[in-house]
N, C-alpha and C positions, 0 to 999 in steps of 0.2 A: 663318547666320541662319534658314535653313529648318528646321534641326534644333531651334533654340530655339522657333520657332513651333509645331513639332510637339509638343514637350514641354509647352508652355503649353496647347495644345489638349487633350493627354492629361490634364493636371491638371484642366481644367474638366470634361471628360467623367467622369473618375474621381470628382471631388467630387460631381457631379450624381448619379452612380450610387450612391455611398455614401449621400448624403442621401435620395434617393428610395427606395432599397431599405430603409433603416432606418426611414423613416416608415411604409412599407407593413408592415414586420415588426412595428413597435410596434402598429399598428392590428390586424393579424391575430392577434397574440399575445393581445390582450384579448378577441378574439372567437373564440378557439380552442375546439375541441370540449371540452366539460366532461365528461370521462369519470368524474369523481367522482359527479356528479349521475346520469349514466347507470347507474353501478354501484349507487348508492343506491336507484334506482327499480326494480332487478331484483327478481323474486320469489324469496325463499329457498326452495330445494327440498331436503328431506331425502332424497327418493328421486327419481330422474330418469326412471323407467320411464313415468310417466303424463304427461310433458311433451308439449305439442303442438308440431308442427314450427314453427320460427321463434320460439318463446317465448324471451324474455329472462329469464334466471334466474341465481341464484348457488347454489353448492353447496360445502359445507365437508366436508373429510375428511382422513384421514391420507395421507401420501405415502411412496413407497419411497425411503428415504434412500441406498440403494445404486444409485441410477440411474447408469448408465454411458454415457458419451459416447465415441465412437471419434474419435481424432485423426488428423492426417496425419503429423506429425513426432513425436508421442508415441503410445504404444499405446492408452491409454484414460485417461479422467479420471472419477473416481467421486465422486458426491455433489453434483453441480451441475445446476441447471436449464438454464443456458445458459452457455457459455464463449466469451469473445472471445480470439482469438489475435492478438497485435500483433507484427508483423514490421517491424523498422526497420533502416536502413542509415546508417552514419556517413559523411556526404558534405558537399560544399560547398553553402552556400546563398548565392545572389546577391541583393543588395538594392540597388535604385536609387532615389534621391530627388533633391531639389534640390541637395544637397551632393555628388552624384556616386554612384559605385558602391562598395558595401562588401561584404566577403566574411566568412563565418563558417562554421565546421564544426559541424554539428548532427546529432543523431539525427532521421531523418525517415522517415515511413511510405512515401513515394513518392520515388524518385530524381529529383531535379531535373535537367532537361536544361540544362546550361551547359558552357562551355568547360573548366572545371576538373574536371568530372565525366566527361569523355570517357574511355572505357576501363573505367569502373566498371559493374558489373552487380549487380542485386539478385536473389539466388537464392531467397529464401524470401518467401512472401506471407502477408498477414493473412487472417482469416476468422472465422466464428462457428460454434460447434458446438452443435447442438440435436438432441434425439432425434426420431423420427417422431411421437411422441405422448407425452402425460403421463397419469398416472392419479391422480385425487383420489378416494380410496375406490373406489367402483364406477364412477366417471365417467371416461370416456376423453376427453381433450382434444387436439384437433388442434394441432400445433406451428406450423403455417403462420401467419405474421403474429401470433404470440403476443406479448403486451406484458407487461413486468415493471416494477415500481416499487421493488422492494427493492434495496438497495445491493449492488454487486459487491465482491469482495475479491480481493486478489492470491493466486495459486496458486503456492506455491514449487516449484521444479523437483525438489527432493529426493525427493518422493514420486511422480514421474512417470518412466516408462520410455520412452526414445527408440525410435522405429521404425528400420528399416533405412534409410529415406529420411532420417531425422534424423541418424543416426550416419554414414551415407555422405556426407552433406552437410558433415560436419565440426563439427557442433554438440557443445558440451560444456556441462555444467551449471555455473552460477555462483551467486551468492548468491540472486538473485531472477529469473533468466532463463537461457535457453540462449544460448551465445555462439559465433560463428564468427569466428576471427581470420584475416585474409588477409595478415598479415606486415608490413604497413606500420608503421613506427615511430610514426607519428602516428595510427594506428588507421583511417586513411582506407580506406573500403570495407568495414570490418568490419560484421557483422550480428549482430542479437540478436533473440530471440523471447521474449516474456513472455505469461503467461496470467492472465486475470481472469475470475472466475465468480460466479454467484449461487447460494449454497448451497441445497440442497434442504431445505425446512423440514419439521418433523415433522408439522405441520398447516397446510393451506393452504386458501384459498377461491378458487374460480373464478367469474368474472363474464363472461358471454357469451351466445351464442345456441345453442339446441338445434337440431341439424340432422343427419339421417341417423344417429341413435344416438350422436353425439359432440358435444362442445362445439366450436363453430366461431366464426370471427371475424364480428362484426356491424359492417358498414360503416355507422355511424350517420350520418355526414356525409361528403360527397365533398370531399376535400382534395387539391388538385393544385397543381403549380407549384413553382418553386424556393424561394420564401419559406416555403411550408408545410413543405418538407423541412428547411430550415435551422432553423426553430423547433420541429421535431419534432411537428408537428400532423398526425396521421394520421387522425383521425376514426373510430377503431376502438374498439369495446368487445370485448376478448378478453384479459382480464387474469387472471393467476395470481399471487396475493399471499399471503405468509406470514401465518398466524394465522387465528383464527375471523373471522366476517363483520365484526363491529364493529371489531375490530383492523385487519383488512384495509382497511376503508373509511377509517379514520383515516390509514393509511399512504398510500392513494391521494390523499386530500385534501391531505396535507402535501406529497406529491410534486408535485401539480399547482400548488400555491401556490409551491413552491420553483422550479419550472420557469418559471412566469410571471414571478417576480421576477428570475430570472437574465436572461431576455430583455428585460425592461424596462431593466435596467441596461445590458446590452450594446447595446440599441437606442439609448439615450440617448448612450452613449459614441461609437458609430459615427456617429450624427447630428451630434454635436459635431465630430468629426474631419472628416466630410464637409463641413460648413459652413466649417471653417477652410481646408481644401484648396481649395474652390471660390472663396472670397473671395480667398485668396492668389494663385490663378492668374489671376483676373479683374483684379487690381490689381497684378500683377507689374511693370507698366511704371513704377509709382511708384518703384521702386528706383533708376531712372536720374535722379531729381530730385536736384539738388545738396544736400548737407548733410542734409536731412530725409528724403530718399528711402528709405534703409534702415529708418529708424524707422517711417515711415508704412506701409511694406510689412509690417513685423512687426505693427503695430497692426491692420491690416485682417484679418490672420489671426486675431487674438484676437477681433475683432468678429465675424468669420464663425463662429468657434466658439460665441460667445454666441448668435448668431442660430440656428445649428444646434441648440443645446441647447434654446432656447426653442421652436422649431418642434417638436422631439421631445416636449417637455413638454406643449405644448398638444395635440398629437396623442394623447399618453397619457391626458390628462384627458378629452378628448372620447371616446376609445375606451372608457375605463373606464365613463364615464357611460352611453354608449349600449349597453354590454354588460350593464348592471344596470338593467333597466326599473323595478324597484321603487324604487331610489335616485333615478333620473331623475324618476319620477312624484312622489316625495316632495319633491324640490327644486322641481318645477313647482308643487306644491300650496302650498309655503311662499311662493314668489314671488307666486302668485295671491292668497293670503291677505294678504300684505303690501301688494299693490297695492289690494285691496279696502279694507283698513284705512286706507291712506293717502288714498284717494279719499273715503271716508266721513268721515274726520277733517277733511279739507280742506273738505268741504261744511259740516260742522258749524261750523267756525271762520268760514267765509265768511258763513254765515247770522248768526252772532253779531255779526260786524263790521258787516254790513249793517243789522241791527237797531239797533246802537249809533249808526251814522251817521244813519239815518232818525230816530231819537229826538232827536238833537241838532239836526237841521235841521228837523224837523217834517214831513218828507215823504221819500219814497224818491227819491234823486237818479238822474238818467240818467248814462250814461257821459260825455257831453259836460260835464255840470255837475261831475262829479268831476274831470275834467281841468282845468276852470277853477279849481276850489277848490285843486287842487294847485299851479297856477301862482301863485295869490295867496299861498299859504303860502311857496313858494320865493322870491317877490319880497320878502316881509316878512323872511325870514331873511337874504337878501342885503343888504337895506337897514337891518337892525336895528342895525348899528354905524356908521351914517352913510351917506355916499354909496356907491352901487354901483360897485365898481371894474371895470376892463375885463374881467378874468377872469370875474367874476360876471355881467356883462352878456352876455358871450359864451355862457355856459351858459343864460341866460334866452332869448337869441335862438335857440339850438339847440332849446329846448323849443317855441318859437313855430313855427319852420320844420317841426318834426316833426308838428305838429298842423295846419299850413296856415292859421293864423289871419291875418286881415287886420289892417292897422295900426289901424283904428278899433276892432276888438275888443280888441286889445292895450292900446290907450289906455284903454278902458272898464274892463278888468280891473285895470290899473295904478291908476286912480282908486279903485276899490273897495279895493285893497290899501293904498293910502295912508290912506284913511279909517279903516281898521281897525287901522292900525299902532300899536303901543304898548299894545294891550289885553291881550296875553298875553306870557309869557316865551318865549325861544327854544326851550326844551324843550317847552313846550306847542304851539308852532307845528310843531315836528318831529313831535310825537305826532299832531297833526291831519293832517300830510302823510302819515305812515305809515298812518293810519286810512283816508284817502281812496285811497291806493295799494292797500291790501288789500281795499277794498270790492268790487272787480270780480272777486275770487277768485283772482287770480294776480299775480305780479310778474315781468316779463320782465327781460332783462339790462340794457336801457337804464333801466328804472325803478329797478333796484337801484343802478346807478351814480348815478342822480339822488339817491337816498336817501343814498348814501355821501358825495356832494358836500355835500348839505344838512347831514349830521351834522358834517362838517368846519366848515361855516359856523357851526353851533351850538356848536362847541367840545367835542363829546363823543367824536368819533372813531368808528372802526368797531366797536371792542369795545363801546362804550356804545350804538351803534346796535343791535347784536344784542340786548342786554339790554332796550332800550326797545321793540323790536319784540315781544319775548316778553311784556312787560308789557301792551302794547296788545292782543295777542291773548287775554290773560287766562289762559293756562296755560303749562306748561313746554314744550309742543311747538311747532314752528315750522310756518308755512304756506308751504311751498315754499322758505323763505328759507335753511334750513340749508345745503343743497347749493350754492345759488347764491352764498351769501356766501363759502364756501370756494373755489368755482370761480373767483371773481373777486377773490381776495385781493390780487392784484397789479395790479388794474385802476386806471387813472388816476383821481384823485379829482376832477378838474375837467372831467369829460366827462359829459354827460347823454345 
């Protein structure tokens, strides 16, 4: 039992870590250092002699395509700006999840410590080969913290010469790597080394900072922490890129866009998985419910994945907008312009309705008088087909209670309604009710329900009510009514 509780707690923690880390990564990815903009803003320098210390510049020139890098297990590699040495061992990988422990043999860069790998050792290690400096025409570029955006390619072992350390270690060339066999029939413990490098271009452009007679790294933004390392956000302008300046800038721009898209997708995937793990762990007790327990447990996992995805998506949208001030300002301007238009349009319509009501009555009515006139129209609509039934009377009583009228006042208004009954059609009564409701400039939810109820009494329904309200307002636009009508589409018709 203690072991089960521990595993459940681990699942909750693991889900929270995945969910939290992915949300932070999504946010930081959108706010990462824009090295394309930094490179674009550098000053092109045909000659570097006159540059001031600390100046940000770019310089284009030819490169030595016979650039030679010294290796550890191979003598030398010619014609590459940077070379990655990938050393791997074939060993057991242990994976544990809710279904138990599973084992698989895989090529891995680090030997996993587990009971099946006991006795295995990794002889070769990975690394990166770079020269002390580069030359772009007459410019010397420091290789420390140099950044590349051009693609790397596999370097076949056929053209490489092993060192004594490589041959002494038992390496032999194969199709695309050097291989060390340790004699196990299942290849367990075997090692291999492969090389990938960025070819030296004929012409390259450097973007960076002038310092002490060489191009050096410019730490434009301080980027620290685990997340910044995972998403490869270094905050550095110190780039050596193939091609003339404009070609190099296009390559940098494409590389940055590709990198951001990759981590957007990865962030959303991890956020989705984290949500699923978290919800599954929190609701694992459901599995013990009879009959429906296993089904509910699986469903909560899918719900958690959906929640995780939505959290990631909302984070991505907010991060994208806040990282683009121009877009955010444009959206704000559109929203403000829409609100201004809406308010002005509403005022114009309210003024027209009020003029219409004042013209029909011969004076500008007060809010109290408008409420009384609305009651009269409601009563006449309810009584238009004979006696007022209990449901209709209940609606009228609710109107009276809402306005706090006395019995004497209700009796007086009822007499007025009876005296005027029969002078107009139900449609005309409903039009008058709409006109009085709109005259104060707004229709709240209860007024809307009142109009919907009255439309039912008049026999035109909600669709007809919308059309009639548009006609009363005198144009195609609605005065607050469009959203309210949609929002209350399923509201009861017999409630005021």
